[in-house]
N, C-alpha and C positions, 0 to 999 in steps of 0.2 A: 469514539476514540479510534484513531487510526494508528495501527502498529506497523512500522516499516519492516518489510521482510527483504533482507539483502541475501543474495545467493552465496552463502558461506556457512560452514557448519557451526561456527561459534555464534554467528548472527542468528541462525535458525534456533539454537537452543536459548539464546537471549530472548528471542521473540516468544518462545514457549513459556519462559519464566514470566514475561510481561503478560502473556495471555492469562496465566494462572491468577495474577493479581487483578486483572480486569474481570475475570469470571467471579472472583470473590466480591468485587464491588458490584457486579451485576446482580448478585444474590441479594444485596441490600437495596439496590436501585434497579428493579426489573426493566424499566424503560430505557436504560442506558444502552446505546448502540455501540458496537465495536466491530472492527474487521481488520484483517491483515492486508497490507498494501505492498504488492511486489514492487521493489524499488531497485534501481541499478541492474536491471535484468539484461542478460545477454543470451544469445542463442548458443548455449553450451549444455553439456550433459549435467554439469553441476547444478545449473539453474533448473533444469527439468527435475532433477532429484529433489532439490529443495522444495519446489512447488508440490511435488508428489507427497512428500512428507508433511508439508504444511496443510494439505487438504485433509489430513487425518486429525488436525487440531479441532477443537470445539468451535472456535470462531470461524466465520467464513473468510475465504480468501477472495478479495475483489477480483473481478474478471479483467479489469484494466491494469496495465502495468506501466511503470516508468522505466525507461531504458537507461543504459549507461551512456549518457550523452554529455558532450562538452558544453552544450547550451545551458545546462543547469549550473555548472560551475561558473560559466561566464556571467550568467545573471546574478549569481551571488557576489562575484567580484565587483560588478558594476552597481550593485544595490538596486536591481530592478527585477522584473519578471521576464520569463522567456517571451512573453508577448511584446515586450519592448525591444527585443533583439531583432525583430523583423524577419525577413525571409530566410535568414540563416538558421532559424530555430523552428521552422515549420513542423518538423516531426515532434519536437518536444511540446510545441503548442497543442498539437493534436492529442498527445498523451495526457496533457493536463486537462483538456476539455473532456476526454473520455473518463478520466479519474473523477472529475466533478460530476459527470452524469452517474457514475457508479455510486458515489457518495449520496447523491440525491435519491437514487433508487433505494439505497440502504435505509435512509431516513424515512422514506415513504412506506416501506414495508412494515407490516405489523411486527411488534417485538416478538421474539422467539417464545416468550413465556405466555403469549396470548393464544 
């Protein structure tokens, strides 16, 4: 389960509530993997504060982030992925590849209960 973490106070507390539901499900299904995914990140003090608070949550925060990029919106409008947008979306493509690597690493790691 990937929980998006957007840099805003209401989104942070929403992610916390979602985390609590996921933790309850993990108690029933110990092999269930979950993490917080920093999404729509910008280089601001608020982003830093949200990430700092999120690291105090029980679930891990993935090390890769998705930035606040127009490429994601453009891909949604055109019904495609950022990879189909070509060179104009290289930064977004790199972020998606890094996210995929982080998810694969999460899945390859032993469950926390082991």
